[in-house]
N, C-alpha and C positions, 0 to 999 in steps of 0.2 A: 872662413868667418873669423874676424878678429875680435877678441874680447879685450876688455880693459886690462892693462898690465899693472894692476894694483889690487890690494885687498888684504885681509887679515893674514892670509897664509903667506904673504910676501913680506910685509913689514909691520902689520898690526898697528899702524900709525905710530910706529916707534915704541910701542908699549911692550912690556915683558909678556912672555908666553911660556908655558911649561916650566914655571919656576915654583919654588915652595910657596911663595906669596900668592901666585895666581891659583895654585891648587887650594890654598886656604880659602880664598874668596869664592871658589866654585864648589866648595864642599859644605855649603850651608843649605839645608833642604827643608821644605815644608813638611808638616805633619799630614796625616791622612785627613784630619778634621779641617785643616787649612785648605787642602786641595778641594775637598767637598764644598767648603765655603766659597772658594774662588769661582766655582762653576755657577754660582747664583748670579753674580754680576750686578743685578738690579733688584732691589726689594724696598720695603716701605717701613717708615716709622709711623706710629699712631700716638700722638700726644693728646691725651684726654684725661680729664679729672676735675677736681674742684676748681682749678684755675679757669676752666671753661665757663663756669657759672659766675665767676667774679671778673671776667674780662681782663685777665692779666696773665703775665708770663710766669711769675714766681709767686707762690703763696708764702705766708709767714707762719703757717701752722696754727693760726688762731681762727680759721674760717669756721663758720657754722655749716656743718656738713648736711644739715637738713634741707639746704637749697638744692642738693644734688638729686635731680629727678629727670633724667633724659627719657621722656615718655615714649619716644618713637625709636629708641635704640635698637639697631638691627645689625649685628655683626656679620650676618650673611650679606647685607648690602655692602659693607666695607670690603669683604672678601671678593664679591663678584666684581665690584668696580675696579679693585686693584688687580685681580687676576686678568680681567678683560683688557687691562692697559699694561700688561707685560710683567707684573710683579712675580717674584719667586717666593716671597715670604713677608711676614709682618712682625715687627718688634713693637710691643705695647708698653706704655709707661704704667707698669703695675703699681708703682709708687714714685711720685716726684718729691722735690725737696720739702714740700709742705707736709709730708708724712701720711697723706690720705691714700688708702689702699683700695684698688679696684677689684680685689679678690677676697674670698672668704678666708680670713686668717684667725687663728686661735690666740694670737699674741698681742693684739691691740683692738680696742673698740673703735678706733679711728679708721673705719673702713666702710665700704659700700653696703655691707649687710646691715648697718645701723643708720641707713638713710631711708627715705620713702621708697627708693628704687628696690632695694633688698634683693639684688641679683648679682651673682658672681660673674663679672664681665670677662675676666680672663678665661674662665671656664667656657663661657659662650663663644668667645673668640677661638679657643682651641678646637671646639667642635666645628665651627665654621671653616677654620683652616683645613681640617681634615676633609671636610665636604668639598672644598674647592682646590684641594691638592696644593696648599700653600704651607710653607714651613713657619713655625712659630718661634719667636724670640721674646725675651723679657728684658725690660729696663727696670732696675730696682735701685732707686737712689740711695747711696750710702748716707748722704747728708739728710738729716731729718730735723726740721725746725719745729716739730710738734712734740716728739717723744721725750719725756723727762729723763730717760735713761741715757740719752745722747751725751757724750763726753765721759762716759764711764765704761768699764769692762762689761757691765751688764748689757750695754747696747750691742756690743759685738755678739753676745749670746742671742739677743733678740734678732739681729740681722741674719745670723746663721740659721736661726729657726725659721725665718721667713723664706730664706733661700731654699731650705729643705722642703718647705711646703710647695714652693713654685716648681722645684725640680722633680717632685714626686707625684703631684696631683693633676698635672695637665698634659701628660704624654711627652713625646720626644720634643726637645728644644734644639734649635740650631745655633742659638746664640744667647749669651748673657751679656748685657751691655751696661757698662759703668762709666759715667763721666768723671771728671776730675774735681767736681765741686766739693768743697770742705769748709763750711762756714760755722758760725756759732749756732748752738742749739738754744732751746728755751731757757736754759739755765746759764747762758753766756759762755759755755765751754765748747771747745772743739774736740772732735773725736779723733783718736788714733785708730785708724782702720786696720783691722787684722786681715790684710789682703791674702796672706798665705792660707789662713783658715778658710776664707771665702772660696779661694780657688780649690782647695782640697774637697770642700763640700760639693762643688760643681763637678769636679772630676769623678767623684764617687757616684753621683746620681745621674749625671748627664755627660758621660765621657766623650761623646762625639760632638758636643757643643763647643763652639769657639767662645773665648772670653775676650771681649772687645774693649778697646780704648784704654781704660785702666786695667789692663790685663795682658797676658802673654801672647795672644794669638793674632790680633788685628789692631792696627794702629790708626789713630786719628790723623786726618790729612793736615790739620793745623788751623782750620778756620771753619765757619759755619755757612759759607757761601758756595761750597762746591769747587773752590779753586784748587787746581792741582799744579804740580811742578812740571817743568819741561822733561825732566828725567826722574821718574817716580820709581825708586828702587825698593825692592822687598828685602834685600840683604842689607842690614843696617847695623850700626853699633848698638849693643844692648842698652847702654846708658843714655843714648839719645832719645829713647822712648820709655824711660822709667816712669813709674807711677808718680813720682815727685815732679818730673818734667811735664807730664800731662796736667797735673794739678796747677802748676805754675802758669801754664799758658791757657787754661780753661777760663770760661766765663766766670767772673767773680760776683756779679750782681745782675739783676734784670735789666738795668740801664745799658749794659754792654751789648745788647742784641744787635744793634746797628753795626758797631765796630767789629764784632765777631764774624759778621758776614763777609768782611773784607780782609780780615787779618790773615797773613801768612808770615810767620815768624822768620826773620832774616837768619836766625840761628839754624834753621832747618831747610833752607833753600837747597842745600846739597846734603842729602842724607846717606848717599851710598856710592859715591865715586871711589875709585881705587886710591886716589890721592888722599881722600878722607879716611878710608877704612884702614890704611896702613898705620894710623895712629891709635887704633883701638884693638885690644886683645880679644875681647869677647864679641862675636857677631851672632846675630839671630836672623831668622827668616820671619818677617812680619809685614804682611801685605797692608796696603793703605785702603782706607774707607773715606769717601767724600760724603759728608752728611749735610743736607740742605733742606729747607722747608719750602713747600709750594707757595706759602705766604711768607712775608718777611718775619713774622713771629712763629713760635712753635705751637702755641695753643690757639684755637679758634676764638675770635673775638667778634662780638656783634656791634662794637663801637666803630661806626663808619669813618670816624676821624682818626682812629688809631693807626700808628705806623704798622703794627702787626697785621692789619687787615689787608694791606697792599699785597697784591699777588705777583709772583714771578710769572712771566709770560711763558707760553709753551715753547716759543723759540729759545728763550733763555734756558729753560730746562733741557731742551735738546742739545744745546751747546755744552751744558754741564755733562750730559750723558756722553757725548763724543770725547770730551776731554778726560773724563774719569774712567768709564768702562773701556774706552778706546785708548787709555793711557796708563794701563797697569794699576787700576784702582777700581773699587766697587762703588756703586752709587746707592746711598740710603736716602730716599726722598720721604720727608715727613708730609703726611696728609691728615690734618686734624679734623675730626668730626665736630659738628656744631652742638648747641645746647639740646637739640632734639635727639642727639645721638646718631646722626646721619652725616655722611660725606655730602657736602652741599653741591648745588648745581654748578656754581662757578668753578669749584675744584674739579668736578667731574668733566666739565667741558675742556678745561685746560689739560687734564690727564689724557683725554681722548685725542686732542690735537697733538700733544707731545708724543703719544704713541704712534700716531700717523707719521710724524716727522722723522722719528728714528727707525720706523719699520720700512718706509718706502725705499731707501737705498739698498735694502737687503732683498728686494723682490726679484731682481734679475741676476741670479747667480750664474756664472759661466761654468758649464759642465764640459766633460770630455777634454780636459786639459792634459797635456803630456808633461810629466815632471822628470827632470834630469839633473844630476849633479855635474857641475862643470869644473874641470881641472884648470890649473893656472896657465896651461899652454893651449887652452881653448877646446879641449876634447870633452865630449859629453859621455856620461855614463848613465844609461837608461835606468831609471828606478824600477824596482820590481812591481810596485803598485802605486796608484795615486792615493792621495790622502783620503779622498772621498770613498774609495772602494774598501780600504782596510783600516783607515785611521792610524796608519803607522807613523812613528816619528822618524825623521830623517836626520842622521848625524853626519856632519861634514867630516871627511877624512883630512889627514894632514896636508894633502896636495890638492884639495878641492876648494875652489874659489867661491862658487855661487850655486844657487838653485836656478835653473832655467824653467820657466813655465811657458809652454807653447800652446797656441790655439789653432783650431782647424781653419779659421778665417780671421781677418782683421776684426778686432773688437774695439769698442769705445769704453775703455776702463773708467769707472767712476770711483771705485773703492776697493781696497785690499785689506783683509783681516789676517793677521799673523798671530800665532801663539807659540811660545816656547814650551818644551817639555820640562816643567818645573821640578819633576822628580830628579832631574839632573842639575838643578839649581838654575839661577838666572845668570846667563853667560854673556849675552850680546850687549855691548856697550855702545856700538854705533853700527848703522847699516845704511846702505843706499839701495834705491830701486832704479833700475835702468830700463828703458824701453827701446826696442829695435826700430830703427828707421827704415824707410824704403830702400836706401842704398846698402843696407846690411850692417851699418854701424849702430852704435848704441849711445843713447842720450840719457843723462841722469835726470829723473823726474821727481825724486824725493830723497831727502837726507834726514834720517831719523837717529834717535839714540836708543833707549831701552825698548825691549819688546815685552818680556815677562808674560803675565797671564793673558793679555791681549793688547795688540797694537792695531788700531784701525786707522788706516791711511786713506784720507779722503782728498781727491784731486779737485782743485778749484775748477779746472776745465777737463773734459774727457781726454784721456790719453789713447790715441788710435795706434794700435800695434797688433802684431800677431805673436809677439814673444816679449817677455820681460825677464830681467835678472834680479834676484834678491841677493844682495852682495854684502855680507857682514864685513865691515872694515876694521872693527876693533872688538875683540872678545877676550874673555878670561880663560876660556877653554873651547874646544871644538863645539860649535853651535849644534843644538838639537831642537829642530822645529817640530812642534806637535801637529800643526795643521796650517794650511794656507787656503783661504777662500777669496775668490775674485768676483767682482760685480760690475755690470755694465749699465749704462744709462737706458 
């Protein structure tokens, strides 16, 4: 049986291997909190607040909060709908730019407890999340267009006090989420955010929570439409995702909602190639998150003519899922409740169809596969165990070219899911998948770049074969695959 006479262990596409530089690139690792976060893959945003009652995206802090009275609000309904449609967790807008708080806070009167509703929504959601086995995250806007302290050091004290309330009163949090918005407050001043103090507070009270976007743990994809890069690296230059860089590229006003859905900054099309990284001294492990709303806007609006009311189709959401979760990024899908405090029927229907579209390809997993490591001279070394039996990682040796996956009979392959063992960093820069033909030769059926937390390979047409090869052709160090799952039509 003749195997292809090329691969990383022969020439690595002419790229360096086993040098000080490749060792530097493959020595950047995720934290335990990042690894836990990466296992979530798909979770939801809940944008809800005073904007919901004013039919707009951004409030100015001057709203009459007495209009806030969602008479049918049911956080159990939110959690049941989202859990049933595949969610692993919920991030709620505890405070948006308008300064109105959805929780019982001792530090401002501009909160839900001073409305006709008079209920702590964050508390109710935390209880519902525990009931439905969902993780809870918090969005707390640093920008505050209502509070008179904004623009002074006293505002940093206020913000830390509210962070402390949220981190200590609502159980375990998986995420604190900060965007890059920083505009003028009611006194015309801008705030100098004390980020390090914010981070210290979170690490003290919620050490297992990731700090996302304007934070050290999870980075923004660069747009609000769920668009991802062809090669989505997690090992990136530290300065490429600084707080200042996030703020510069974030939405600056409510009118930018349309353009933010399409934007992908040219400066960040390449965030992690070895050609780029050689120019930067400090590298960090920072996985990407693709945030997108089920509607075109972030808050629910009852205005049928509004741009924000337009919905993304289930098919579009499924495409975003395949490209993000299947492309080394997570998917944060916003599902905004309506004025009644419920997720509406239109959103529920689209979520259900979306879940059906992304679940169906996973229904027919191929079992009883034989896994072997293949040397460059075509010899096979039988693996001690399959991935399914023990969940072991397979590390390529210096003379091993590929992983062979054999089937007991010819299969019609529709999809393959690959994951690297990221405790060994992100190593694969390019890989091929080859399928065995009837005459015993092999034909390339896929050409990919990064793998990372997950790469989902979907074939346009079924690949009929009884053996495939997964062939890394360019790496930073010997590849370590965490698992391989294969699916048929």
